[in-house]
C-alpha positions as CSV (number, residue, x, y, z in Angstrom):
1,M,233.5,72.6,18.7
2,H,230.3,71.4,17.1
3,K,229.2,73.4,14.1
4,G,225.7,73.6,15.5
5,A,226.9,74.8,19.1
6,T,229.1,77.4,17.3
7,I,226.0,78.8,15.4
8,A,223.9,78.8,18.6
9,T,226.5,80.6,20.6
10,G,226.7,83.2,18.0
11,T,223.2,83.7,17.8
12,L,223.0,84.2,21.8
13,I,226.0,86.8,21.5
14,A,224.1,88.7,18.8
15,L,221.0,88.7,20.6
16,A,222.6,89.9,23.7
17,V,224.1,92.6,21.9
18,L,220.9,93.8,20.4
19,A,219.1,93.7,23.4
20,A,221.7,95.5,25.5
21,P,220.5,99.0,24.2
22,V,216.7,98.3,25.0
23,A,217.8,97.0,28.4
24,W,219.6,100.2,29.4
25,Q,216.6,102.4,28.0
26,L,214.4,100.4,30.5
27,A,216.6,100.8,33.2
28,K,216.5,104.7,32.7
29,T,212.6,105.0,32.6
30,P,210.9,105.3,35.8
31,Q,209.1,102.1,37.4
32,P,205.6,102.3,38.8
33,D,205.3,103.6,42.4
34,I,204.4,100.2,44.0
35,D,204.7,101.4,47.5
36,R,202.5,104.7,46.6
37,F,199.7,102.7,45.2
38,T,199.7,100.0,48.1
39,K,199.6,102.9,50.4
40,L,196.5,104.6,48.4
41,R,194.7,101.1,48.3
42,S,195.1,100.7,52.1
43,D,193.7,104.2,52.7
44,T,190.8,103.4,50.7
45,D,190.0,100.1,52.6
46,A,190.1,102.1,55.9
47,L,188.0,105.0,54.5
48,R,185.4,102.0,53.7
49,Q,185.5,100.6,56.9
50,E,185.0,103.9,58.6
51,I,181.8,104.6,56.5
52,I,180.3,101.1,57.4
53,A,181.0,102.0,61.1
54,L,179.3,105.4,60.7
55,R,176.1,103.7,58.8
56,A,175.9,101.4,62.0
57,R,175.8,104.4,64.2
58,V,173.1,106.2,62.3
59,D,171.0,103.0,62.1
60,G,171.5,102.7,65.8
61,L,170.4,106.3,66.4
62,D,167.4,106.0,64.3
63,A,166.1,102.9,66.1
64,R,166.7,104.8,69.5
65,T,164.7,108.0,68.3
66,A,161.8,106.2,66.7
67,I,159.2,107.0,69.4
68,D,155.6,106.0,69.1
69,L,154.0,109.3,70.1
70,R,150.8,107.5,70.7
71,A,152.4,105.7,73.7
72,V,153.4,109.1,75.2
73,P,151.0,111.0,77.5
74,P,149.8,114.1,76.0
75,A,151.2,116.3,79.1
76,D,154.7,115.0,77.8
77,L,154.4,116.2,74.3
78,P,156.2,119.3,73.1
79,R,153.8,122.3,73.2
80,L,153.8,124.5,69.9
81,P,152.4,128.0,69.9
82,K,149.0,128.5,68.8
83,A,148.7,129.8,65.0
84,G,146.9,133.2,64.9
85,P,143.9,133.7,62.3
86,A,145.2,133.7,58.8
87,P,145.1,136.9,57.1
88,E,141.7,137.7,54.8
89,L,143.0,138.0,51.4
90,P,141.0,140.1,48.8
91,D,138.6,138.5,46.6
92,P,138.5,140.2,43.2
93,L,135.8,137.8,42.0
94,R,133.5,138.3,44.9
95,Q,133.8,142.1,44.0
96,N,133.0,141.7,40.5
97,F,130.3,139.3,40.6
98,A,128.6,141.1,43.4
99,Q,128.8,144.8,42.1
100,V,125.9,146.7,41.1
101,V,125.8,147.9,37.4
102,Q,123.2,149.3,35.2
103,I,121.3,147.0,33.1
104,A,121.4,147.5,29.3
105,D,117.9,147.2,27.3
106,R,116.5,145.5,30.6
107,R,112.9,145.5,29.0
108,D,114.3,143.3,26.2
109,A,115.6,141.0,28.5
110,N,112.7,138.5,27.9
111,A,112.7,138.5,24.3
112,G,110.7,135.5,22.8
113,L,109.2,134.6,26.2
114,S,105.7,135.5,27.9
115,V,105.2,136.0,31.2
116,A,102.7,133.5,32.9
117,S,99.8,136.0,34.0
118,P,98.1,135.4,37.4
119,R,94.8,134.6,35.4
120,F,96.6,131.9,33.4
121,L,98.2,130.4,36.6
122,R,94.9,130.3,38.1
123,D,93.1,128.6,35.5
124,T,96.2,125.9,35.0
125,F,96.4,125.0,38.6
126,G,93.8,126.6,40.3
127,P,94.4,129.2,43.6
128,P,97.3,128.0,45.8
129,R,95.1,128.9,48.8
130,A,91.6,130.8,49.3
131,D,93.0,133.6,51.4
132,L,96.1,135.2,50.3
133,T,98.0,137.9,52.2
134,N,101.3,140.0,51.6
135,D,102.7,137.4,53.8
136,C,104.1,133.7,53.0
137,Q,101.6,131.1,54.1
138,G,101.3,127.4,53.7
139,L,100.0,125.9,50.2
140,T,96.4,124.1,50.8
141,N,95.8,123.3,47.0
142,P,95.8,119.7,47.1
143,N,96.7,119.2,43.4
144,L,99.2,121.6,43.5
145,R,100.9,120.6,46.5
146,A,101.2,117.1,45.0
147,L,103.3,118.3,42.5
148,I,105.7,120.2,44.9
149,A,109.0,119.0,46.1
150,T,112.1,120.1,48.0
151,E,115.5,119.3,46.5
152,D,119.0,120.6,46.1
153,V,119.7,121.8,42.8
154,G,123.3,122.8,42.9
155,P,124.3,125.6,44.7
156,I,120.9,126.2,46.3
157,R,118.0,124.0,48.0
158,A,114.6,124.9,46.5
159,R,111.1,124.1,47.0
160,L,109.3,124.3,43.7
161,L,107.0,122.2,41.1
162,T,108.9,119.0,40.1
163,P,109.7,119.8,36.7
164,A,110.7,123.3,37.6
165,L,113.4,121.8,40.1
166,A,114.5,119.6,37.1
167,S,114.7,122.7,34.9
168,L,116.7,124.8,37.7
169,R,119.2,121.9,38.1
170,G,119.9,121.8,34.5
171,V,120.5,125.7,34.6
172,F,122.9,125.3,37.6
173,A,124.6,122.7,35.5
174,E,125.3,124.7,32.7
175,V,126.4,127.7,35.0
176,A,129.0,125.2,36.9
177,T,130.4,124.3,33.4
178,H,130.9,127.8,31.8
179,E,130.9,130.1,34.9
180,P,132.4,128.2,37.8
181,A,133.4,131.0,39.8
182,L,130.2,132.5,39.7
183,Y,128.3,129.2,40.6
184,D,130.1,128.8,43.7
185,R,128.6,132.2,44.7
186,I,125.0,131.8,44.1
187,A,122.5,131.8,46.9
188,S,118.9,131.6,47.5
189,S,116.7,134.3,48.7
190,G,113.6,132.1,48.7
191,S,111.5,130.1,46.6
192,L,107.7,128.7,47.4
193,C,106.2,131.7,49.1
194,V,102.1,131.6,48.8
195,R,101.6,135.3,48.8
196,L,100.1,138.3,47.0
197,I,102.1,140.0,44.3
198,R,103.5,142.9,45.5
199,G,100.6,145.6,45.2
200,S,97.9,143.6,44.2
201,A,94.9,142.7,46.3
202,A,94.0,139.3,44.6
203,A,96.6,138.1,42.5
204,A,99.1,135.2,43.8
205,S,102.7,135.5,43.1
206,A,104.3,132.9,40.7
207,H,106.2,132.1,44.1
208,G,102.9,130.7,45.4
209,Y,102.8,128.1,42.7
210,G,106.3,126.9,43.0
211,L,107.4,128.6,39.8
212,A,109.7,131.2,41.0
213,V,113.1,131.4,42.8
214,D,115.1,134.4,44.0
215,L,118.8,134.5,43.8
216,N,121.5,136.7,45.3
217,I,125.2,136.7,44.9
218,D,127.3,136.1,48.2
219,G,124.4,136.8,50.3
220,E,124.0,140.3,49.1
221,L,120.5,141.1,48.2
222,D,120.1,143.2,45.1
223,P,118.2,146.3,45.8
224,F,114.5,146.1,44.3
225,A,113.3,148.5,41.7
226,D,116.3,150.6,41.2
227,G,117.1,149.9,37.7
228,Q,120.4,148.3,38.4
229,T,121.4,144.9,39.2
230,Q,124.3,142.5,40.4
231,L,126.8,141.6,37.6
232,G,126.6,137.9,38.5
233,L,122.6,138.2,38.1
234,I,123.2,139.4,34.5
235,L,125.4,136.4,33.9
236,L,122.8,134.1,35.0
237,A,120.0,135.6,33.2
238,D,121.6,134.3,29.9
239,F,121.4,130.8,31.3
240,F,117.8,131.2,32.6
241,H,116.5,132.6,29.2
242,R,118.0,129.7,27.3
243,A,116.0,127.4,29.8
244,G,112.7,129.2,29.4
245,W,112.8,131.5,32.6
246,I,111.7,135.1,32.8
247,W,114.1,137.3,34.5
248,G,112.4,140.0,36.9
249,A,114.9,142.6,35.7
250,G,112.3,143.2,32.7
251,F,109.4,143.9,34.7
252,S,108.1,147.4,34.7
253,R,109.4,147.3,38.6
254,E,112.9,145.8,38.3
255,D,113.1,142.8,40.3
256,S,116.5,141.5,39.0
257,M,117.0,138.7,42.0
258,H,113.5,137.0,40.7
259,F,113.5,134.2,38.0
260,E,110.4,132.4,37.2
261,V,109.3,129.9,34.6
262,S,107.6,131.2,31.4
263,R,104.2,130.5,30.0
264,E,105.8,128.9,27.0
265,K,107.6,126.6,29.3
266,I,104.5,125.6,31.4
267,E,102.7,124.7,28.4
268,E,105.3,122.7,27.0
269,W,105.2,120.8,30.4
270,R,101.7,120.6,30.3
271,A,101.7,118.9,26.8
272,L,104.3,116.6,28.1
273,G,101.9,115.3,30.9
274,L,104.3,116.5,33.7
275,L,101.7,118.9,35.4
């Protein structure tokens, strides 16, 4: 035999001897469960097909039930029971702002400001009308009437001198910023009203010149001359004082719902040519 062939044959025999233990070990190792894997894959494919079929059924159901209610006669629509009135919930803010309390140091409420006296008003504007009574009447002074306007100034509608309206609008803007809950509860009890001052036989009220407004909280009027006032009016008084308005709580006969323009503010407007 050729020497090269002998070496090759020996090498193959040696390799076979070496590989025999490895083959025997592999024969002992369990093979992957091919059949089980094939069945699992088949089940997965079947489940996927069922999901696709189910989705198609749902889409078809949506299409059949998508009814345009506008095309259905009202008599054919289902009847729902009518809802009863909503229960009224307590409003703690309303109770707090409208509650009547004592006024501390009310005679000092207008410190730094002066009341525009009836004589000062008459000398500045002339009488609002010749014949004054205790009842509200129309304004007949043509010069004064030319300065009067009616506007919404925030929470209320007022009829006042035009610079007073602008000032009042600024007051309420400040209230809306710093006391929004109170702002929503402000209501008017009147503005322009040409009449006599209570108890006077000749002097016209500041209301007769379009320089005063009466306010209340939630429609509840503050009692006149009882030395007390609503909490909301006390809070409002600070805003009015900074704007140069007099608060009626400081009068000898307390009138807390009343706010009027001070003499200082009127003189300021006159100097600016607004009057």
